[in-house]
C-alpha positions in Angstrom: 117.5 133.0 107.4 119.2 129.8 108.3 118.0 126.4 106.7 117.3 123.8 109.3 118.6 120.1 108.8 115.3 119.1 107.7 115.0 121.7 105.1 118.4 121.3 103.6 117.8 120.5 99.9 120.5 118.1 100.0 119.3 116.1 102.8 115.7 116.3 101.5 116.7 114.9 98.2 118.5 112.0 100.0 115.7 111.3 102.2 113.4 110.9 99.2 116.0 108.8 97.4 116.3 106.6 100.7 112.4 106.0 100.6 112.4 105.5 97.0 115.2 102.9 97.3 113.7 101.1 100.3 110.2 100.8 98.6 111.9 100.0 95.2 113.5 97.0 96.9 110.2 95.2 97.1 109.0 95.6 93.8 111.0 92.7 92.1 109.6 90.0 94.8 106.2 91.7 94.6 106.1 91.0 90.9 107.1 87.5 91.3 104.4 87.1 94.2 101.7 88.6 91.9 102.5 86.8 88.7 103.4 83.5 90.2 106.9 83.5 88.9 109.2 80.9 90.7 112.9 81.7 90.0 115.8 79.6 91.4 116.0 79.4 95.2 119.0 81.6 95.5 117.3 84.2 93.5 114.3 84.0 95.8 116.3 84.4 98.7 117.8 87.4 97.3 114.6 89.2 96.1 112.4 88.2 99.0 115.3 89.4 101.6 115.5 92.5 99.7 111.7 93.1 100.3 112.2 92.2 103.8 115.2 94.5 104.2 113.4 97.5 102.3 110.3 97.0 104.7 112.3 97.0 107.7 114.0 100.3 106.8 110.8 102.0 106.0 109.4 100.5 109.6 112.3 102.0 111.4 111.8 105.3 109.9 108.0 105.4 110.6 108.7 104.5 114.1 111.0 107.5 114.6 108.3 109.6 113.1 105.3 108.3 115.0 107.2 108.7 118.4 106.4 112.5 117.9 102.7 111.7 118.5 103.0 109.1 121.3 102.9 109.6 125.0 106.1 108.2 126.5 104.5 105.0 128.0 102.5 104.3 124.8 105.6 105.0 122.7 107.6 102.3 124.6 105.3 99.7 124.5 104.2 100.0 120.9 107.5 100.8 119.3 109.3 98.0 121.2 106.7 95.5 119.6 107.3 97.0 116.1 111.0 96.9 116.6 111.2 93.1 116.5 108.6 92.6 113.6 111.0 92.0 110.9 113.3 89.4 112.8 110.0 88.0 114.3 108.3 87.5 111.1 111.1 85.4 109.8 111.7 83.3 113.0 108.0 82.9 113.4 107.8 81.3 109.9 110.4 78.5 111.1 108.6 78.1 114.4 105.0 77.7 112.5 106.8 75.1 110.2 108.4 73.3 113.0 104.9 71.8 114.2 104.9 69.7 111.0 108.6 69.4 110.2 110.6 68.9 113.5 113.6 69.8 111.6 112.6 73.5 111.4 112.9 73.9 115.2 116.9 74.1 114.6 116.3 76.9 112.1 114.0 78.9 114.5 116.7 78.6 117.3 119.3 79.5 114.7 117.7 82.5 113.6 117.1 83.6 117.2 120.6 83.0 118.5 122.1 84.7 115.4 120.0 87.7 115.9 120.7 88.2 119.4 124.4 87.6 119.2 124.5 89.8 116.0 122.9 92.8 118.0 125.4 92.4 120.9 128.6 91.5 119.4 128.6 93.6 116.3 125.8 96.2 116.8 127.0 97.5 120.3 130.8 97.2 119.5 130.3 99.2 116.2 128.6 102.2 117.8 131.5 102.5 120.2 134.0 102.4 117.4 132.1 104.7 115.3 131.8 107.2 117.9 135.5 107.1 118.6 136.3 107.8 115.1 133.8 110.5 114.6 134.3 112.4 118.0 137.3 110.8 119.4 135.0 109.7 122.4 136.6 106.7 124.2 133.2 105.4 125.6 129.6 105.9 125.4 127.4 106.3 128.6 124.0 104.7 128.7 121.0 106.8 130.3 120.0 106.0 133.9 116.7 104.5 132.4 118.8 101.5 130.8 119.3 100.0 134.2 115.9 98.5 133.7 117.2 97.0 130.5 120.3 95.5 132.1 118.3 94.0 135.1 115.9 92.4 132.6 118.6 91.1 130.4 120.1 89.2 133.6 117.1 87.7 134.4 116.4 86.5 130.9 119.8 85.1 130.5 119.7 83.3 133.8 116.4 81.7 133.1 117.7 80.8 129.5 119.6 78.1 131.2 116.5 76.2 132.2 115.3 75.4 128.7 119.1 74.6 127.9 119.1 72.0 130.6 115.6 70.7 130.1 116.4 70.3 126.2 113.2 72.1 125.2 111.6 75.6 124.8 107.9 75.0 125.9 104.9 77.2 126.9 106.0 77.4 130.6 109.2 79.1 129.2 107.1 81.4 127.2 105.0 82.6 130.3 108.2 83.4 132.2 110.0 85.3 129.1 106.6 87.1 128.4 106.3 88.0 132.0 109.9 89.3 131.9 108.9 91.5 128.9 105.9 92.7 130.7 108.1 93.6 133.6 110.6 95.3 131.2 107.7 97.3 129.6 106.4 98.6 133.0 110.0 99.4 134.2 110.9 101.4 131.1 107.4 103.2 131.2 107.9 104.3 134.8 111.6 105.3 134.2 111.6 106.8 130.4 112.2 110.2 130.2 109.7 112.5 128.4 109.7 112.6 124.5 109.5 116.4 124.3 113.0 116.7 123.1 112.6 113.9 120.4 114.2 114.9 117.4 113.3 113.1 113.9 116.2 112.4 112.0 117.0 110.9 108.4 113.9 109.8 106.1 111.6 110.3 108.9 112.2 113.8 108.7 110.1 113.9 105.5 107.1 112.7 107.5 107.4 115.2 110.2 107.9 118.2 107.7 104.3 118.3 106.6 102.7 118.7 109.9 100.7 116.4 112.4 98.0 115.0 110.2 100.0 114.3 107.1 102.5 112.5 109.2 100.0 110.3 111.2 98.4 109.3 108.0 101.9 108.6 106.3 102.9 106.6 109.3 99.6 104.5 109.2 99.8 104.0 105.4 103.7 102.9 105.5 103.1 100.7 108.3 100.6 98.7 106.5 102.8 98.7 103.6 105.8 97.5 105.5 103.8 94.9 107.5 102.4 93.3 104.3 105.5 93.3 102.4 107.1 91.5 105.5 104.3 89.2 105.6 104.4 88.4 101.8 108.1 87.7 101.8 109.2 86.3 105.3 108.1 82.7 104.5 109.9 82.5 101.0 112.9 84.3 102.2 113.2 81.7 105.1 112.5 78.6 103.1 114.5 79.7 100.1 117.7 80.2 102.5 117.4 76.7 103.6 116.9 75.5 100.1 119.8 77.4 98.8 122.0 75.9 101.5 121.1 72.3 100.6 121.7 73.1 97.0 124.8 74.7 97.2 126.4 72.5 99.9 126.4 75.2 102.4 125.3 74.6 106.1 121.9 75.9 106.0 121.8 76.5 109.7 124.6 78.9 109.2 122.7 80.7 106.6 119.8 81.1 108.7 121.9 82.0 111.7 123.5 85.1 110.1 122.2 86.0 106.9 118.6 86.3 107.7 119.2 88.2 110.9 121.7 90.5 109.1 118.8 91.7 106.8 116.4 92.1 109.4 118.6 94.0 112.0 120.4 96.1 109.6 117.6 99.0 109.7 118.3 99.2 113.6 122.0 99.3 113.1 121.6 102.1 110.3 119.3 104.4 112.7 121.7 103.8 115.6 124.9 104.7 113.3 122.9 107.8 112.3 122.2 108.9 115.9 126.1 108.5 116.4 127.1 110.3 113.5 124.7 113.3 114.8 126.4 113.1 118.3 123.5 111.2 120.0 125.5 108.1 121.0 123.8 107.3 124.2 120.5 107.2 122.2 122.0 104.9 119.6 123.5 102.6 122.3 120.0 102.4 124.1 118.2 101.7 120.9 120.2 98.4 120.4 120.3 97.5 124.1 116.5 97.9 124.1 116.3 95.7 121.0 118.5 93.1 122.6 115.9 92.9 125.4 113.0 92.8 123.3 114.5 89.7 121.3 115.8 88.0 124.4 112.4 88.1 126.0 109.3 88.4 123.7 110.9 87.0 120.6 112.2 83.7 122.4 109.3 83.3 124.5 106.6 83.3 121.9 108.4 80.8 119.8 106.7 77.8 121.4 103.2 79.5 121.1 103.6 79.9 117.4 104.4 76.2 117.3 101.7 75.4 119.5 99.0 77.1 117.5 100.4 75.8 114.2 100.1 72.3 115.8 96.7 72.8 117.1 97.9 71.4 120.5 100.4 72.5 123.4 103.9 71.8 121.7 107.5 72.7 122.3 110.6 73.3 120.3 113.0 70.4 121.0 116.7 71.5 121.5 119.3 69.1 120.3 122.7 69.3 121.6 123.8 71.8 118.9 120.8 74.1 119.7 121.4 73.7 123.3 125.1 75.0 122.7 123.8 77.9 120.7 121.3 79.1 123.3 124.0 78.6 126.1 126.7 80.6 124.0 123.9 83.3 123.5 123.3 83.4 127.2 126.9 83.6 128.1 127.6 86.2 125.5 124.8 88.3 127.3 126.4 87.6 130.7 129.5 89.3 129.3 127.8 92.3 127.7 125.8 92.9 131.1 129.2 92.7 132.9 130.9 95.4 130.8 128.1 97.7 130.7 126.9 97.3 134.3 128.7 100.6 135.2 126.5 102.2 132.5 129.4 102.9 130.0 130.9 101.0 127.0 134.2 101.6 126.4 136.5 101.3 123.2 138.5 98.6 124.7 135.3 96.5 125.8 133.8 97.0 122.5 136.9 95.8 120.7 136.7 92.7 122.9 132.9 92.0 122.0 133.7 92.4 118.4 136.7 90.1 118.5 135.0 87.3 120.4 131.8 87.6 118.3 133.9 87.3 115.0 135.8 84.5 116.3 132.7 82.6 117.5 131.1 83.2 114.3 134.1 82.1 111.9 135.1 79.1 114.2 131.4 77.8 114.9 132.9 74.4 116.1 134.4 76.2 119.0 131.0 77.0 120.9 132.1 75.3 124.1 135.4 77.2 124.2 133.9 80.5 123.5 131.1 79.7 126.2 133.9 79.4 128.5 135.6 82.4 127.7 132.5 84.7 128.0 131.6 83.2 131.4 135.4 83.6 132.7 135.4 87.1 131.1 132.0 88.1 132.9 133.0 86.5 136.3 136.5 88.3 136.2 135.1 91.8 135.3 132.4 91.5 138.1 135.1 90.0 140.8 137.8 92.8 139.8 135.6 95.9 139.4 133.8 97.1 142.5 132.2 99.9 140.5 130.5 97.4 138.1 129.2 95.3 141.1 127.9 98.2 142.9 126.3 99.7 139.8 124.7 96.4 139.0 123.2 96.1 142.5 121.7 99.7 141.8 120.2 98.6 138.6 118.4 95.9 140.2 117.2 98.1 143.1 116.1 100.6 140.3 114.0 98.0 138.5 112.6 96.8 141.8 111.3 100.1 142.7 110.0 100.7 139.3 108.2 97.6 139.1 106.6 97.4 142.6 106.1 101.2 143.7 102.3 101.9 144.3 
């Protein structure tokens, strides 16, 4: 009698070990929070960051297990919200504090733009390179329902130019971005395939192995635990990153922009990489494309709402020239990403371009304007040269329109 992957003793042991490590990562910071211990700022950043990281991994696993029990429409709407929770918790901390300390607004924008650019520049590209090294595949094809993602990304990126021009992110912008997110949900629900063939992989398979009710109870308990850990650790992690930068003479803006998103995005990367290694490259890529849509609509849009609630009055996040440049760079990188996947493929050469440009703009942060121009020229060049990409993008827009306005 054959042993299924979920029953393989080595995989079961590895999955239990993964859960133990992820949950154990929160123990040191939980001890500090309960006892009132206050180590140095760099140590707080490490301990609280590990707690967020461990909770984020657990979240990614229970999301995978929970999808078995949800109708496709409900799965799309709920899982999309959960997916951005770790990143949102850190970013919302800065947006909340910005109501009383305007300098914190720059950290909210730094975290948001860093997370968005990391997903596209590093996340998308590594999946293609991993698929090529593992299976010799030169490209990953996106499923047809990804056309809605592409369309909403385009509209969100175009609208992002408005707050850049105005110099603030306000409640009107929130309304536009949230409407785009709702449109994305509607379009995704109406075009998403059935979950009947959903395969639970990795540590999530442990929850799935014991039947429906143990799985549901386990998902509920672990969700409450993960959300609690993120709630307890997000603010200390965010604030300690800023203080660490000040103490060590490191640009705290860059720490917030890259270190915090790397911690909150890594679980999604790990799940996507696991899917690629198991021959499900298309599912891995759509996972990260969808995450990009969630962050570029819901996350961006609700930042001024958090600031307004904290202030007790309608408020905006002011964008100084540096922040305007960061949002503009993020938007143009997204234009480039849309241009290269417009034909529903991400190829190895394109993935390398994404990675090289991302690493270049991360290392040479002062050259934002130069990289912004490069992204725009590359996106325009691709759309002018490739009739296939232009035609496919129009198909995506028509598909999204039909999904949104059909009766």
